[in-house]
N, CA, C and O atoms as a printed pandas DataFrame, in Angstrom:
     atom_number atom_name residue_name chain_id  residue_number  x_coord  y_coord  z_coord
0              1         N          MET        A               1    4.805   13.312    5.624
1              2        CA          MET        A               1    4.241   12.443    4.581
2              3         C          MET        A               1    3.559   13.372    3.589
3              4         O          MET        A               1    2.820   14.258    4.016
4              5         N          LYS        A               2    3.775   13.212    2.257
5              6        CA          LYS        A               2    2.975   13.678    1.095
6              7         C          LYS        A               2    1.675   13.406    1.031
7              8         O          LYS        A               2    1.457   12.203    0.881
8              9         N          LYS        A               3    0.598   14.179    1.097
9             10        CA          LYS        A               3   -0.695   13.571    0.805
10            11         C          LYS        A               3   -0.681   13.877   -0.718
11            12         O          LYS        A               3    0.009   14.745   -1.253
12            13         N          VAL        A               4   -1.631   12.950   -1.394
13            14        CA          VAL        A               4   -1.978   12.782   -2.689
14            15         C          VAL        A               4   -3.277   13.727   -3.074
15            16         O          VAL        A               4   -4.353   13.435   -2.553
16            17         N          ASP        A               5   -3.215   14.647   -3.808
17            18        CA          ASP        A               5   -4.313   15.511   -4.161
18            19         C          ASP        A               5   -5.079   14.680   -5.175
19            20         O          ASP        A               5   -4.526   13.756   -5.770
20            21         N          GLU        A               6   -6.379   15.012   -5.378
21            22        CA          GLU        A               6   -7.364   14.310   -6.223
22            23         C          GLU        A               6   -7.084   14.287   -7.504
23            24         O          GLU        A               6   -7.419   13.285   -8.136
24            25         N          GLY        A               7   -6.521   15.195   -8.070
25            26        CA          GLY        A               7   -6.096   15.289   -9.411
26            27         C          GLY        A               7   -5.029   14.281   -9.825
27            28         O          GLY        A               7   -5.033   13.525  -10.797
28            29         N          GLU        A               8   -4.138   14.436   -8.893
29            30        CA          GLU        A               8   -2.973   13.367   -9.203
30            31         C          GLU        A               8   -3.425   11.971   -8.893
31            32         O          GLU        A               8   -2.937   11.012   -9.491
32            33         N          ALA        A               9   -4.228   11.853   -8.090
33            34        CA          ALA        A               9   -4.687   10.422   -7.764
34            35         C          ALA        A               9   -5.402    9.924   -9.150
35            36         O          ALA        A               9   -5.139    8.817   -9.620
36            37         N          GLY        A              10   -6.123   10.626   -9.631
37            38        CA          GLY        A              10   -7.027   10.343  -10.965
38            39         C          GLY        A              10   -6.197   10.006  -12.195
39            40         O          GLY        A              10   -6.717    9.601  -13.234
40            41         N          GLU        A              11   -4.851   10.192  -12.037
41            42        CA          GLU        A              11   -4.024   10.031  -13.239
42            43         C          GLU        A              11   -3.148    8.704  -12.827
43            44         O          GLU        A              11   -2.371    8.257  -13.670
44            45         N          MET        A              12   -3.243    8.157  -11.727
45            46        CA          MET        A              12   -2.414    6.992  -11.311
46            47         C          MET        A              12   -3.125    5.696  -11.848
47            48         O          MET        A              12   -4.287    5.667  -12.252
48            49         N          CYS        A              13   -2.156    4.501  -11.789
49            50        CA          CYS        A              13   -2.935    3.250  -12.210
50            51         C          CYS        A              13   -3.488    2.754  -11.035
51            52         O          CYS        A              13   -3.188    3.244   -9.946
52            53         N          ASP        A              14   -4.344    1.735  -11.163
53            54        CA          ASP        A              14   -5.191    1.123  -10.264
54            55         C          ASP        A              14   -4.312    0.409   -9.069
55            56         O          ASP        A              14   -3.591   -0.552   -9.334
56            57         N          MET        A              15   -4.408    0.890   -7.867
57            58        CA          MET        A              15   -3.729    0.308   -6.752
58            59         C          MET        A              15   -4.512   -0.481   -5.799
59            60         O          MET        A              15   -4.094   -0.773   -4.679
60            61         N          ARG        A              16   -5.746   -0.846   -6.298
61            62        CA          ARG        A              16   -6.644   -1.606   -5.265
62            63         C          ARG        A              16   -5.846   -3.070   -4.772
63            64         O          ARG        A              16   -5.974   -3.527   -3.636
64            65         N          GLY        A              17   -5.117   -3.621   -5.700
65            66        CA          GLY        A              17   -4.490   -4.840   -5.252
66            67         C          GLY        A              17   -3.294   -4.720   -4.136
67            68         O          GLY        A              17   -2.652   -5.668   -3.682
68            69         N          MET        A              18   -3.145   -3.341   -3.803
69            70        CA          MET        A              18   -1.968   -3.227   -2.838
70            71         C          MET        A              18   -2.488   -3.076   -1.490
71            72         O          MET        A              18   -1.672   -2.881   -0.590
72            73         N          LEU        A              19   -3.913   -3.148   -1.176
73            74        CA          LEU        A              19   -4.500   -2.948    0.082
74            75         C          LEU        A              19   -3.777   -3.758    1.248
75            76         O          LEU        A              19   -3.353   -3.162    2.238
76            77         N          SER        A              20   -3.664   -5.008    1.112
77            78        CA          SER        A              20   -3.152   -6.012    2.045
78            79         C          SER        A              20   -1.864   -5.755    2.303
79            80         O          SER        A              20   -1.434   -5.913    3.445
80            81         N          PHE        A              21   -1.021   -5.300    1.232
81            82        CA          PHE        A              21    0.391   -4.981    1.472
82            83         C          PHE        A              21    0.500   -3.693    2.318
83            84         O          PHE        A              21    1.298   -3.572    3.247
84            85         N          THR        A              22   -0.374   -2.735    1.916
85            86        CA          THR        A              22   -0.301   -1.380    2.613
86            87         C          THR        A              22   -0.760   -1.481    4.171
87            88         O          THR        A              22   -0.254   -0.764    5.034
88            89         N          ILE        A              23   -1.819   -2.491    4.454
89            90        CA          ILE        A              23   -2.130   -2.648    5.646
90            91         C          ILE        A              23   -0.876   -3.208    6.472
91            92         O          ILE        A              23   -0.419   -2.629    7.458
92            93         N          LEU        A              24   -0.367   -4.431    5.938
93            94        CA          LEU        A              24    0.694   -4.933    6.893
94            95         C          LEU        A              24    1.802   -3.928    6.983
95            96         O          LEU        A              24    2.482   -3.900    8.009
96            97         N          TRP        A              25    2.042   -3.106    6.001
97            98        CA          TRP        A              25    3.206   -2.140    6.053
98            99         C          TRP        A              25    2.827   -1.157    7.239
99           100         O          TRP        A              25    3.534   -0.895    8.213
100          101         N          LEU        A              26    1.692   -0.718    6.981
101          102        CA          LEU        A              26    1.279    0.303    8.227
102          103         C          LEU        A              26    1.349   -0.322    9.587
103          104         O          LEU        A              26    1.769    0.314   10.554
104          105         N          LEU        A              27    0.969   -1.476    9.662
105          106        CA          LEU        A              27    1.020   -2.034   11.036
106          107         C          LEU        A              27    2.521   -2.441   11.467
107          108         O          LEU        A              27    2.792   -2.737   12.630
108          109         N          SER        A              28    3.377   -2.430   10.529
109          110        CA          SER        A              28    4.637   -2.659   10.885
110          111         C          SER        A              28    5.111   -1.407   11.696
111          112         O          SER        A              28    6.084   -1.541   12.439
112          113         N          LYS        A              29    4.597   -0.421   11.615
113          114        CA          LYS        A              29    5.031    0.988   12.231
114          115         C          LYS        A              29    4.508    0.840   13.469
115          116         O          LYS        A              29    5.273    0.951   14.428
116          117         N          ARG        A              30    3.343    0.608   13.650
117          118        CA          ARG        A              30    2.620    0.612   15.193
118          119         C          ARG        A              30    1.160    0.119   15.037
119          120         O          ARG        A              30    0.581    0.297   13.965
120          121         N          PRO        A              31    0.594   -0.453   16.003
121          122        CA          PRO        A              31   -0.780   -1.101   16.174
122          123         C          PRO        A              31   -1.753    0.210   15.656
123          124         O          PRO        A              31   -1.401    1.388   15.705
124          125         N          MET        A              32   -2.893   -0.229   15.215
125          126        CA          MET        A              32   -3.799    0.593   14.745
126          127         C          MET        A              32   -5.257    0.229   14.823
127          128         O          MET        A              32   -5.560   -0.956   14.692
128          129         N          TYR        A              33   -6.322    1.266   15.052
129          130        CA          TYR        A              33   -7.555    0.766   14.766
130          131         C          TYR        A              33   -7.915    0.796   13.277
131          132         O          TYR        A              33   -7.322    1.527   12.484
132          133         N          GLY        A              34   -8.915   -0.031   12.930
133          134        CA          GLY        A              34   -9.510    0.118   11.519
134          135         C          GLY        A              34   -9.556    1.349   10.904
135          136         O          GLY        A              34   -8.951    1.516    9.846
136          137         N          GLN        A              35  -10.282    2.364   11.494
137          138        CA          GLN        A              35  -10.361    3.710   11.116
138          139         C          GLN        A              35   -9.204    4.299   10.879
139          140         O          GLN        A              35   -9.061    4.882    9.804
140          141         N          GLU        A              36   -8.122    4.263   11.852
141          142        CA          GLU        A              36   -6.795    4.878   11.509
142          143         C          GLU        A              36   -6.127    4.231   10.337
143          144         O          GLU        A              36   -5.509    4.972    9.573
144          145         N          LEU        A              37   -6.169    2.950   10.095
145          146        CA          LEU        A              37   -5.755    2.548    8.800
146          147         C          LEU        A              37   -6.340    2.964    7.666
147          148         O          LEU        A              37   -5.644    3.035    6.654
148          149         N          ALA        A              38   -7.619    3.289    7.621
149          150        CA          ALA        A              38   -8.396    3.773    6.599
150          151         C          ALA        A              38   -7.815    5.245    6.186
151          152         O          ALA        A              38   -7.501    5.575    5.042
152          153         N          THR        A              39   -7.750    5.943    7.190
153          154        CA          THR        A              39   -7.243    7.219    7.266
154          155         C          THR        A              39   -5.605    7.448    6.840
155          156         O          THR        A              39   -5.154    8.500    6.385
156          157         N          GLU        A              40   -5.072    6.594    7.020
157          158        CA          GLU        A              40   -3.582    6.558    6.457
158          159         C          GLU        A              40   -3.658    5.985    5.256
159          160         O          GLU        A              40   -2.841    6.445    4.459
160          161         N          ILE        A              41   -4.317    5.182    4.864
161          162        CA          ILE        A              41   -4.257    4.756    3.446
162          163         C          ILE        A              41   -4.882    5.999    2.466
163          164         O          ILE        A              41   -4.367    6.336    1.400
164          165         N          GLY        A              42   -5.987    6.551    3.001
165          166        CA          GLY        A              42   -6.579    7.416    2.235
166          167         C          GLY        A              42   -5.408    8.722    2.082
167          168         O          GLY        A              42   -5.334    9.384    1.046
168          169         N          GLU        A              43   -4.686    8.923    3.061
169          170        CA          GLU        A              43   -3.715   10.047    2.853
170          171         C          GLU        A              43   -2.746    9.704    1.847
171          172         O          GLU        A              43   -2.348   10.628    1.137
172          173         N          ARG        A              44   -2.265    8.480    1.642
173          174        CA          ARG        A              44   -1.397    7.964    0.744
174          175         C          ARG        A              44   -1.863    7.795   -0.567
175          176         O          ARG        A              44   -1.175    8.154   -1.522
176          177         N          ARG        A              45   -3.159    7.193   -0.728
177          178        CA          ARG        A              45   -3.632    6.969   -2.143
178          179         C          ARG        A              45   -4.469    8.091   -2.522
179          180         O          ARG        A              45   -4.542    8.295   -3.733
180          181         N          GLY        A              46   -5.142    8.893   -1.723
181          182        CA          GLY        A              46   -5.896   10.082   -2.139
182          183         C          GLY        A              46   -7.538    9.705   -1.976
183          184         O          GLY        A              46   -8.448   10.534   -1.985
184          185         N          ASP        A              47   -7.661    8.442   -1.845
185          186        CA          ASP        A              47   -9.040    8.032   -1.534
186          187         C          ASP        A              47   -9.063    7.064   -0.344
187          188         O          ASP        A              47   -8.404    6.026   -0.282
188          189         N          LYS        A              48   -9.886    7.520    0.575
189          190        CA          LYS        A              48   -9.913    6.495    1.702
190          191         C          LYS        A              48  -10.922    5.473    1.580
191          192         O          LYS        A              48  -12.099    5.683    1.284
192          193         N          PRO        A              49  -10.363    4.282    1.840
193          194        CA          PRO        A              49  -11.212    3.053    1.641
194          195         C          PRO        A              49  -12.518    3.019    2.491
195          196         O          PRO        A              49  -12.481    3.571    3.591
196          197         N          ASN        A              50  -13.574    2.468    2.111
197          198        CA          ASN        A              50  -14.601    2.596    2.967
198          199         C          ASN        A              50  -14.664    1.321    3.889
199          200         O          ASN        A              50  -14.044    0.327    3.510
200          201         N          PRO        A              51  -15.333    1.279    5.015
201          202        CA          PRO        A              51  -15.715    0.021    5.696
202          203         C          PRO        A              51  -15.840   -1.088    4.954
203          204         O          PRO        A              51  -15.318   -2.099    5.425
204          205         N          GLY        A              52  -16.465   -1.190    3.779
205          206        CA          GLY        A              52  -16.823   -2.511    3.188
206          207         C          GLY        A              52  -15.710   -3.052    2.310
207          208         O          GLY        A              52  -15.771   -4.114    1.691
208          209         N          THR        A              53  -14.548   -2.094    2.323
209          210        CA          THR        A              53  -13.249   -2.676    1.896
210          211         C          THR        A              53  -12.359   -2.884    2.782
211          212         O          THR        A              53  -11.711   -3.926    2.690
212          213         N          ILE        A              54  -12.119   -2.071    3.739
213          214        CA          ILE        A              54  -11.068   -2.239    4.687
214          215         C          ILE        A              54  -11.417   -3.524    5.785
215          216         O          ILE        A              54  -10.462   -4.222    6.124
216          217         N          TYR        A              55  -12.466   -3.766    6.211
217          218        CA          TYR        A              55  -12.837   -4.656    7.294
218          219         C          TYR        A              55  -12.605   -6.072    6.561
219          220         O          TYR        A              55  -11.770   -6.847    7.026
220          221         N          PRO        A              56  -13.338   -6.403    5.429
221          222        CA          PRO        A              56  -13.056   -7.614    4.953
222          223         C          PRO        A              56  -11.398   -7.828    4.604
223          224         O          PRO        A              56  -10.929   -8.965    4.643
224          225         N          ALA        A              57  -10.764   -6.954    4.349
225          226        CA          ALA        A              57   -9.151   -7.140    4.233
226          227         C          ALA        A              57   -8.595   -7.433    5.595
227          228         O          ALA        A              57   -7.798   -8.360    5.737
228          229         N          LEU        A              58   -9.002   -6.638    6.674
229          230        CA          LEU        A              58   -8.642   -6.871    7.986
230          231         C          LEU        A              58   -8.982   -8.270    8.274
231          232         O          LEU        A              58   -8.078   -8.933    8.784
232          233         N          LYS        A              59  -10.211   -8.908    8.030
233          234        CA          LYS        A              59  -10.633  -10.197    8.332
234          235         C          LYS        A              59   -9.735  -11.177    7.612
235          236         O          LYS        A              59   -9.216  -12.096    8.245
236          237         N          GLU        A              60   -9.543  -11.032    6.399
237          238        CA          GLU        A              60   -8.776  -12.090    5.650
238          239         C          GLU        A              60   -7.382  -12.109    5.995
239          240         O          GLU        A              60   -6.790  -13.183    5.892
240          241         N          LEU        A              61   -6.682  -10.955    6.439
241          242        CA          LEU        A              61   -5.417  -10.948    6.974
242          243         C          LEU        A              61   -5.384  -11.688    8.435
243          244         O          LEU        A              61   -4.376  -12.319    8.753
244          245         N          ALA        A              62   -6.319  -11.614    9.167
245          246        CA          ALA        A              62   -6.407  -12.400   10.385
246          247         C          ALA        A              62   -6.679  -13.691   10.309
247          248         O          ALA        A              62   -6.138  -14.502   11.061
248          249         N          ALA        A              63   -7.541  -14.025    9.399
249          250        CA          ALA        A              63   -7.788  -15.409    9.118
250          251         C          ALA        A              63   -6.383  -16.234    8.655
251          252         O          ALA        A              63   -6.172  -17.412    8.942
252          253         N          ARG        A              64   -5.510  -15.411    7.916
253          254        CA          ARG        A              64   -4.236  -15.930    7.597
254          255         C          ARG        A              64   -3.204  -15.945    8.837
255          256         O          ARG        A              64   -2.088  -16.454    8.734
256          257         N          HIS        A              65   -3.572  -15.476    9.752
257          258        CA          HIS        A              65   -2.821  -15.205   10.798
258          259         C          HIS        A              65   -1.607  -14.196   10.623
259          260         O          HIS        A              65   -0.562  -14.313   11.262
260          261         N          LEU        A              66   -1.824  -13.293    9.785
261          262        CA          LEU        A              66   -0.906  -12.157    9.364
262          263         C          LEU        A              66   -0.843  -11.052   10.428
263          264         O          LEU        A              66    0.191  -10.472   10.760
264          265         N          ILE        A              67   -2.210  -10.803   10.980
265          266        CA          ILE        A              67   -2.450   -9.798   11.961
266          267         C          ILE        A              67   -3.234  -10.243   13.083
267          268         O          ILE        A              67   -3.731  -11.362   12.959
268          269         N          GLN        A              68   -3.441   -9.658   14.080
269          270        CA          GLN        A              68   -4.259   -9.899   15.206
270          271         C          GLN        A              68   -4.990   -8.871   15.560
271          272         O          GLN        A              68   -4.489   -7.747   15.561
272          273         N          ALA        A              69   -6.256   -9.072   15.907
273          274        CA          ALA        A              69   -6.960   -8.100   16.744
274          275         C          ALA        A              69   -7.208   -8.121   18.148
275          276         O          ALA        A              69   -7.626   -9.140   18.697
276          277         N          SER        A              70   -6.994   -7.125   18.730
277          278        CA          SER        A              70   -7.235   -7.165   20.442
278          279         C          SER        A              70   -8.271   -6.094   20.531
279          280         O          SER        A              70   -8.147   -4.971   20.041
280          281         N          PRO        A              71   -9.402   -6.576   21.262
281          282        CA          PRO        A              71  -10.556   -5.572   21.538
282          283         C          PRO        A              71  -10.068   -4.558   22.564
283          284         O          PRO        A              71   -9.408   -4.901   23.545
284          285         N          GLN        A              72  -10.422   -3.269   22.300
285          286        CA          GLN        A              72  -10.168   -2.209   23.218
286          287         C          GLN        A              72  -11.564   -1.436   23.196
287          288         O          GLN        A              72  -11.832   -0.793   22.181
288          289         N          GLY        A              73  -12.415   -1.459   24.196
289          290        CA          GLY        A              73  -13.749   -1.018   24.333
290          291         C          GLY        A              73  -14.476   -1.437   23.146
291          292         O          GLY        A              73  -14.501   -2.654   22.963
292          293         N          ARG        A              74  -15.102   -0.669   22.259
293          294        CA          ARG        A              74  -15.891   -0.994   21.272
294          295         C          ARG        A              74  -15.306   -1.151   19.966
295          296         O          ARG        A              74  -16.008   -1.436   18.995
296          297         N          ASN        A              75  -13.856   -0.953   19.870
297          298        CA          ASN        A              75  -13.114   -1.131   18.987
298          299         C          ASN        A              75  -12.159   -2.275   19.047
299          300         O          ASN        A              75  -11.942   -2.872   20.101
300          301         N          SER        A              76  -11.562   -2.595   17.861
301          302        CA          SER        A              76  -10.350   -3.569   17.986
302          303         C          SER        A              76   -9.134   -2.907   17.238
303          304         O          SER        A              76   -9.288   -2.256   16.205
304          305         N          VAL        A              77   -7.768   -3.147   17.907
305          306        CA          VAL        A              77   -6.581   -2.609   17.748
306          307         C          VAL        A              77   -5.994   -3.815   16.953
307          308         O          VAL        A              77   -6.085   -4.953   17.412
308          309         N          TYR        A              78   -5.372   -3.552   15.720
309          310        CA          TYR        A              78   -4.864   -4.488   14.769
310          311         C          TYR        A              78   -3.253   -4.428   14.847
311          312         O          TYR        A              78   -2.639   -3.365   14.758
312          313         N          GLU        A              79   -2.636   -5.683   15.022
313          314        CA          GLU        A              79   -1.104   -5.528   14.940
314          315         C          GLU        A              79   -0.612   -6.761   14.117
315          316         O          GLU        A              79   -1.306   -7.727   13.801
316          317         N          LEU        A              80    0.664   -6.566   13.834
317          318        CA          LEU        A              80    1.242   -7.565   13.001
318          319         C          LEU        A              80    1.666   -8.891   13.860
319          320         O          LEU        A              80    2.140   -8.723   14.983
320          321         N          THR        A              81    1.529   -9.949   13.438
321          322        CA          THR        A              81    1.916  -11.333   14.165
322          323         C          THR        A              81    3.390  -11.670   13.445
323          324         O          THR        A              81    3.824  -11.089   12.450
324          325         N          LYS        A              82    4.010  -12.667   14.127
325          326        CA          LYS        A              82    5.343  -13.019   13.630
326          327         C          LYS        A              82    5.133  -13.306   12.225
327          328         O          LYS        A              82    5.948  -12.819   11.443
328          329         N          GLU        A              83    4.147  -14.039   11.747
329          330        CA          GLU        A              83    3.732  -14.497   10.499
330          331         C          GLU        A              83    3.749  -13.369    9.493
331          332         O          GLU        A              83    4.286  -13.469    8.389
332          333         N          GLY        A              84    3.097  -12.233    9.962
333          334        CA          GLY        A              84    2.763  -11.102    9.332
334          335         C          GLY        A              84    4.017  -10.372    8.786
335          336         O          GLY        A              84    4.129   -9.881    7.663
336          337         N          ARG        A              85    4.994  -10.387    9.834
337          338        CA          ARG        A              85    6.316   -9.727    9.735
338          339         C          ARG        A              85    7.043  -10.497    8.459
339          340         O          ARG        A              85    7.592   -9.920    7.521
340          341         N          GLY        A              86    6.938  -11.765    8.616
341          342        CA          GLY        A              86    7.724  -12.553    7.481
342          343         C          GLY        A              86    6.864  -12.397    6.404
343          344         O          GLY        A              86    7.551  -12.372    5.382
344          345         N          ALA        A              87    5.618  -12.273    6.138
345          346        CA          ALA        A              87    4.883  -12.179    5.022
346          347         C          ALA        A              87    5.204  -10.594    4.201
347          348         O          ALA        A              87    5.318  -10.368    2.996
348          349         N          LEU        A              88    5.284   -9.692    5.331
349          350        CA          LEU        A              88    5.586   -8.295    4.619
350          351         C          LEU        A              88    7.064   -8.379    4.250
351          352         O          LEU        A              88    7.379   -7.812    3.203
352          353         N          GLN        A              89    7.996   -8.981    4.928
353          354        CA          GLN        A              89    9.502   -9.055    4.430
354          355         C          GLN        A              89    9.651   -9.729    2.988
355          356         O          GLN        A              89   10.424   -9.349    2.108
356          357         N          ARG        A              90    8.684  -10.893    2.913
357          358        CA          ARG        A              90    8.795  -11.500    1.506
358          359         C          ARG        A              90    8.275  -10.691    0.549
359          360         O          ARG        A              90    8.830  -10.643   -0.549
360          361         N          SER        A              91    7.128   -9.930    0.816
361          362        CA          SER        A              91    6.525   -8.973   -0.156
362          363         C          SER        A              91    7.314   -7.790   -0.662
363          364         O          SER        A              91    7.273   -7.360   -1.814
364          365         N          LEU        A              92    8.114   -7.265    0.437
365          366        CA          LEU        A              92    9.148   -6.262    0.056
366          367         C          LEU        A              92   10.102   -6.804   -0.771
367          368         O          LEU        A              92   10.405   -6.149   -1.768
368          369         N          ASN        A              93   10.653   -7.883   -0.569
369          370        CA          ASN        A              93   11.862   -8.556   -1.451
370          371         C          ASN        A              93   11.204   -8.930   -2.912
371          372         O          ASN        A              93   11.856   -8.766   -3.944
372          373         N          TYR        A              94    9.920   -9.422   -2.918
373          374        CA          TYR        A              94    9.372   -9.480   -4.091
374          375         C          TYR        A              94    9.214   -8.099   -4.938
375          376         O          TYR        A              94    9.565   -8.006   -6.114
376          377         N          PHE        A              95    8.766   -7.275   -4.353
377          378        CA          PHE        A              95    8.439   -6.090   -4.937
378          379         C          PHE        A              95    9.944   -5.350   -5.404
379          380         O          PHE        A              95    9.976   -4.624   -6.397
380          381         N          GLU        A              96   11.002   -5.580   -4.695
381          382        CA          GLU        A              96   12.335   -5.112   -5.052
382          383         C          GLU        A              96   12.736   -5.762   -6.177
383          384         O          GLU        A              96   13.259   -5.065   -7.046
384          385         N          ARG        A              97   12.622   -6.885   -6.365
385          386        CA          ARG        A              97   12.972   -7.799   -7.350
386          387         C          ARG        A              97   12.052   -7.392   -8.709
387          388         O          ARG        A              97   12.562   -7.229   -9.817
388          389         N          ALA        A              98   10.946   -7.290   -8.494
389          390        CA          ALA        A              98    9.896   -7.042   -9.520
390          391         C          ALA        A              98    9.929   -5.761  -10.225
391          392         O          ALA        A              98    9.913   -5.611  -11.446
392          393         N          PHE        A              99    9.990   -4.599   -9.073
393          394        CA          PHE        A              99    9.941   -3.423   -9.523
394          395         C          PHE        A              99   10.963   -2.431   -9.183
395          396         O          PHE        A              99   10.782   -1.268   -9.542
396          397         N          GLY        A             100   12.059   -2.770   -8.504
397          398        CA          GLY        A             100   13.181   -1.983   -8.189
398          399         C          GLY        A             100   13.790   -1.259   -9.248
399          400         O          GLY        A             100   14.068   -0.065   -9.132
400          401         N          ASP        A             101   14.048   -2.031  -10.446
401          402        CA          ASP        A             101   14.589   -1.517  -11.520
402          403         C          ASP        A             101   13.799   -0.168  -12.184
403          404         O          ASP        A             101   14.418    0.767  -12.693
404          405         N          ILE        A             102   12.461   -0.231  -12.097
405          406        CA          ILE        A             102   11.704    0.581  -12.532
406          407         C          ILE        A             102   11.888    2.008  -11.710
407          408         O          ILE        A             102   12.049    3.071  -12.309
408          409         N          PHE        A             103   11.845    1.903  -10.270
409          410        CA          PHE        A             103   12.012    2.861   -9.562
410          411         C          PHE        A             103   13.401    3.598   -9.731
411          412         O          PHE        A             103   13.631    4.790   -9.934
412          413         N          ASN        A             104   14.259    2.520   -9.584
413          414        CA          ASN        A             104   15.921    3.207   -9.800
414          415         C          ASN        A             104   16.120    3.947  -11.018
415          416         O          ASN        A             104   16.856    4.934  -11.034
416          417         N          GLU        A             105   15.403    3.465  -12.221
417          418        CA          GLU        A             105   15.713    4.167  -13.516
418          419         C          GLU        A             105   14.988    5.523  -13.586
419          420         O          GLU        A             105   15.451    6.542  -14.100
420          421         N          MET        A             106   13.593    5.371  -12.903
421          422        CA          MET        A             106   12.824    6.779  -12.973
422          423         C          MET        A             106   13.660    7.867  -11.926
423          424         O          MET        A             106   13.739    9.051  -12.257
424          425         N          LYS        A             107   14.172    7.465  -10.860
425          426        CA          LYS        A             107   15.019    8.263  -10.048
426          427         C          LYS        A             107   16.043    8.909  -10.675
427          428         O          LYS        A             107   16.303   10.071  -10.366
428          429         N          ALA        A             108   16.731    8.262  -11.605
429          430        CA          ALA        A             108   17.865    8.652  -12.276
430          431         C          ALA        A             108   17.501    9.615  -13.540
431          432         O          ALA        A             108   18.404   10.302  -14.017
432          433         N          VAL        A             109   16.340    9.665  -14.023
433          434        CA          VAL        A             109   15.935   10.541  -15.197
434          435         C          VAL        A             109   15.125   11.705  -14.711
435          436         O          VAL        A             109   14.023   11.573  -14.179
436          437         N          PRO        A             110   15.685   12.780  -14.905
437          438        CA          PRO        A             110   15.186   14.103  -14.606
438          439         C          PRO        A             110   13.638   14.191  -15.215
439          440         O          PRO        A             110   13.276   13.686  -16.278
440          441         N          ALA        A             111   12.920   14.851  -14.415
441          442        CA          ALA        A             111   11.463   14.954  -14.854
442          443         C          ALA        A             111   11.391   15.658  -16.147
443          444         O          ALA        A             111   12.192   16.560  -16.394
444          445         N          GLY        A             112   10.501   15.312  -16.971
445          446        CA          GLY        A             112   10.278   15.578  -18.279
446          447         C          GLY        A             112   11.305   15.462  -19.389
447          448         O          GLY        A             112   11.225   16.068  -20.457
448          449         N          SER        A             113   12.437   14.492  -18.984
449          450        CA          SER        A             113   13.491   14.205  -19.894
450          451         C          SER        A             113   12.716   13.280  -21.186
451          452         O          SER        A             113   11.699   12.588  -21.150
452          453         N          GLN        A             114   13.487   13.536  -22.108
453          454        CA          GLN        A             114   13.154   12.620  -23.384
454          455         C          GLN        A             114   13.261   11.111  -23.088
455          456         O          GLN        A             114   12.416   10.286  -23.435
456          457         N          LYS        A             115   14.382   10.844  -22.416
457          458        CA          LYS        A             115   14.770    9.486  -22.272
458          459         C          LYS        A             115   13.568    8.585  -21.414
459          460         O          LYS        A             115   13.504    7.356  -21.430
460          461         N          ALA        A             116   12.751    9.388  -20.755
461          462        CA          ALA        A             116   11.801    8.628  -20.110
462          463         C          ALA        A             116   10.678    8.176  -20.947
463          464         O          ALA        A             116   10.051    7.166  -20.628
464          465         N          SER        A             117   10.368    8.893  -22.053
465          466        CA          SER        A             117    9.487    8.606  -23.101
466          467         C          SER        A             117   10.062    7.953  -24.146
467          468         O          SER        A             117    9.303    7.482  -24.993
468          469         N          ALA        A             118   11.340    7.811  -24.283
469          470        CA          ALA        A             118   11.920    7.153  -25.582
470          471         C          ALA        A             118   11.788    5.608  -25.459
471          472         O          ALA        A             118   12.058    4.929  -26.450
472          473         N          GLY        A             119   11.443    5.091  -24.461
473          474        CA          GLY        A             119   11.024    3.589  -24.509
474          475         C          GLY        A             119    9.842    3.389  -24.880
475          476         O          GLY        A             119    9.622    2.236  -25.252
476          477         N          ARG        A             120    8.867    4.208  -24.920
477          478        CA          ARG        A             120    7.479    3.933  -25.078
478          479         C          ARG        A             120    7.374    3.598  -26.648
479          480         O          ARG        A             120    8.029    4.245  -27.465
480          481         N          SER        A             121    6.602    2.660  -26.988
481          482        CA          SER        A             121    6.429    2.426  -28.512
482          483         C          SER        A             121    5.614    3.534  -29.105
483          484         O          SER        A             121    5.051    4.403  -28.439
484          485         N          SER        A             122    5.598    3.439  -30.345
485          486        CA          SER        A             122    4.832    4.253  -31.171
486          487         C          SER        A             122    3.159    4.353  -31.080
487          488         O          SER        A             122    2.451    5.271  -31.491
488          489         N          SER        A             123    2.745    3.075  -30.389
489          490        CA          SER        A             123    1.239    2.883  -30.222
490          491         C          SER        A             123    0.875    3.761  -28.781
491          492         O          SER        A             123   -0.289    3.801  -28.383
492          493         N          GLY        A             124    1.753    4.312  -28.198
493          494        CA          GLY        A             124    1.675    5.111  -27.032
494          495         C          GLY        A             124    1.603    4.109  -25.765
495          496         O          GLY        A             124    1.028    4.524  -24.759
496          497         N          ARG        A             125    2.092    2.966  -25.768
497          498        CA          ARG        A             125    2.053    2.201  -24.505
498          499         C          ARG        A             125    3.407    2.147  -23.599
499          500         O          ARG        A             125    3.416    1.520  -22.539
């Protein structure tokens, strides 16, 4: 897995809205503790979510029955439920429909190519 360095992370668009999706995706791989989730997310995004961000998201996903927590000692291990797997699949389908063409086009254009910047308007957008 490629870690994001701080300089690269500062140049990306805001990805905060992706937290719930990222949690569901990570839990589709294996059950994890909250701290493990935060560490995995931090390695991918370049900034580790703090407890005040990750635990409310976990609580909300559990309230929606998309994940469940199992106590193990003083900690809880989170895992996807059947409903969570369905929600993750629907989200993946949505992202593919909404953004798949963007990723496919960017993969086809060599880095630094004029074609990538030709679609931008003169206003810099």
